[in-house]
N, C-alpha and C positions, 0 to 999 in steps of 0.2 A: 504494498500500499504506499509506503512512504518514496519506495523508488519509483512508482507512477506519480506521485505529487511530484517528487524533482523533475520528474520529465515536464511535467504541465507550466513550470517555472520557468523553460526555456522558451517558452512564447512572450516572455516579459522582456527579454534582453532585446534591443532593436537591433535589426538585421544590419544595419552599417557598423554597428559596435563588434559584431561576432570576430571578423578577422583578428582585431588587436587582443580581445578578451580572449579567443582559442590560443594566441600567440603566446601570452601570459601564461596561461594555466600549462601549457605544454612546456614552457621554461621551467617551471615548479617540479613538473613530472621527471622531466630530462635530468634531475639531479640525482636520480634513481640507476643506478649501474644495473640491476635486473631489468628496470622497465625497458630502458633504452636496448637492451640486449633482446627483449622478448619482441621490441617492433622491429629491430634489425633484422630477426631470425624470419618476419612475415614478409620482408622483400626480398631478403636470400632466397628465401622457399619460391617467390615468385620469377625471379630473375636467374637462378642459379645456372641455367643452361643457355644462357642469352649472351649477346656481346656486351649486357650492361650489368654482370654480376657484380663486377668491382665497387657499382655505386650504389650497393645495398646500403652500406652504413651511412653514406651522405643523402639518400632517400628516406630514411626510415624517420626522420623528423618530418618531414613532408607528409608522410603515411600517416602518423599521428595525427596531424594537424587535419589533413582531408578527413579523417575518419570522424574526429569531433567537430568540426565544422559542420560535416553531413547530419549529425545528431542534432545539432541546431536548426539546421535550415530547414528541416521536415516542418518544424513548428512556424516557421515563415514560408508559406507556400507561395506567394507572390514573387518571392525573390526567384524561384526555382521553377516556375510554371509558364516563365517566358521565356525560354532559352531561344537565341536564334536556329532555325533549321535551314540548312544549306541542301540545295537539290529537291525539297519536298515534292516538287512535281513528277519525279519517280513514285509517289505514293498519291497523290492527287490525280495523277493522269494515268492510273492503272486501267487495266482492262477489268472493268466490272461485270463482267461474265464469269469470272474465276474469284474465288478466294485467294489470300495471300498470306504468308507467313512472316511477319515482321519479328526478326532475332536481333535481340539487346544483352546487354551485360551489366551487372551492376556493379557500374565505374561511372565516377565522377557523380553528377546532379542526378541520378536515376529516378529517384521520386518522381521529380517533375518533368520527365522524359516526354511521358504519356501527353498531358495537359499540355505541353509546349506544341508536340505534334499535331494535337486536336486544333490549337489556336491556329495554326498554319493550315488546316483544312483535311487533316489526315487523322479521322477517329478511328480508334482500335478499339477491339474485343482484349481483354487483357486476362489470359491463364494467370489464376491465383490459387496458392496452396490453401487448402479448406482451413487449415489452422489459425491463418491469420483472419479469419472473418468470424473466429470466434469469439463470443461476447467476453471469454477469459482470456483472451489473448492481451500480454501487455501493452501499456498506454503507447511506448513508442512505435510499437506495430499498430494499433488502432490508427494513430496519426499517419504514419505511412502508408495505410490504405484508404485514408480521407486523402490525402494528396494524389495517389495514384487514381482514386475513382472519379479525378476531375479530368481522366483524359479519355474517359468510356466505360462501357459497361463490363464486369469483372465476371470471370467465368471460372467458377471453381473446377479444379483438376481432380474430379472425384472419380469420373469414370473412365479415367486411363486414357489409352490411345483411341479407342474407340468412341468414349465419349467426346473427346476434341475432334474427331475426324466428323461426327454427326452436326459438329457447330460449324462446319467451313462450308457455308452457303455460298452462293455467287455474290461476290461483293464484300464479303466480310474479310477483313485484315486482324488476324490473330497475332499478338504480341505473345513470344513466348522467350523466356530467359533461356541463354545458351551456358551459362555457368552454373550449371545445378547438380549436384552429387546424385549419381545414379549408378548404372551397371556398366555402362559401355567403355570399353577402353580407347580413349582418345588422347592426341598429342595436343598439349597447350603450351608454347614458347617451350619447346623443346622436352617437356616432362610428360610423362605418361601419367595421367590419372584417368580417375572413372567419373565420366560424366553423361549427360543424357543424351539419347538418340532421337527423341521425341520429336524435334524441331523438324528435322531432316525427314523422318520416316512419314510425318503428316503430311509433309510437302509432297512426299513422291506420292503417298496414296492418293490425293486429292488433285495431283497434278498443279500444285499451286507454287507461283515464283517465290522465291526466299530473298526479302531485303534486308539487309543489315542498317541499323541504325546505331552508330558508336559517336563517343563524345570526344572532343577534341580542347585543348586549351586555346585561347585566345587572347594573347599579351598576359600579363604579368596576372590579372586576376578573374578575366572573365572565360566563357566557354562557350561553346556551339555544338549543335548536332548535326553529321552529317548521314544523310541520306543515300546509302551505295546503289550501284546500279543493281537490277534483280539477276538471281541467280536461277535458271530454269532447270529443274530436276532433269528432265530429258537431255541435257547436256553432259550428265554424269553418269559412269559408267553403273552407280548404285547408288544409295541413300549414304552409304558410308564414305564415299568420294564426295558427295556434297557436303557432308557435315564437315570432311577435311577441311575444306574450303573455306566453310564457314567460319571454323576456328582458327585458320591461317589470319584472314580478315580482322577478325576480333584479335586475334594476337597482335596485328601491327599496332592496332587504335591502343591497345592498353601498354605496349612496349614505349610508346610515344609520351605516355604518362601513367607510369606504373604506380606511382603513390597515390592515385584516386581510385585504385581497384577496392573495392570493399572487401576486407577480411578474406585475403588470396588464399590461405590454409583451408578455410570452410566452406570454400565453395564448390569444392571437388571431393569425390569419393576418393581413396587412397589405395595404392598397391603397397600393403605390407611397411609402409613408412612411418615412423615415430613422427608425435607432434613436434614441428620445429620452435 
């Protein structure tokens, strides 16, 4: 109860004051060698098999600031639901006789991604884990859902692949996260992890193009959303090859801004690896 109350107090801090407040709080946290090591391990886990591996210690503080800033910004929806969207016509001008899979990751200001797309004319159906919709969900999850809901109707993933396939009517754009722990072995930034085959499989079954939306820095403090060109399932040998290309493209965006990925270790299933 106290934790939920503390979450609600985050709306009392003006959005413009958040970067400075977060920086001061991280200054204090950074005095703990154990805490610094924990944050560095997250970045090392994400980047270990990339050409940015040596940067993990330097990126660890930025990662901490991004995680903390995100936890406050979801209580200031206006600040994150008006992100600029580049190439939105790839969604608004799509073939309405077909459904479409929109693939995203929990990267940067992802809470406000859907409302930002909707404001630009591209409203999604948003696949959501049922637990997040429970009345007993923690306050931060409930607030996350309030922000996400601004971007379109929520679709609980209660029926598995078959249930989602049934939702894929002509004209429907279904947003599905690509960094979700499951049972499919995939490569992400050179590391073998267990992720979800769902988006690629649904796209193949329903002959739906897949369009990635990725997050990118814009100057020192801003960011924008990039809508990618559609990937056609028929252009790939099988759904596994489609999934590999999706993860390659997502990996490029994350590698350009690694400290903005939400909880890298927690996003995947692991192949007999100890926690970082």
